[in-house]
N, C-alpha and C positions, 0 to 999 in steps of 0.2 A: 450891694453896699448900702443903697438907700434904705432897704428894708432893715438891715442890721442897725443902722443909725437910728431909725425911727423906733425900733424895738428898745434900744438902749435908752433913748430919751424917755419913752413911756415908762420904763422900769424906774428910771431916776425920779420922774415926776411922781409916780405912784408911791415910791418909798418916802419921798418928802411929804406927800399928803398923809400917808399913814403915820409918819413920825409926828406930824402936826396933830 
């Protein structure tokens, strides 16, 4: 569960960074 949450968070941050 922790790994899944971390992965989701990383993807979200990466997407926001790329969008910016």
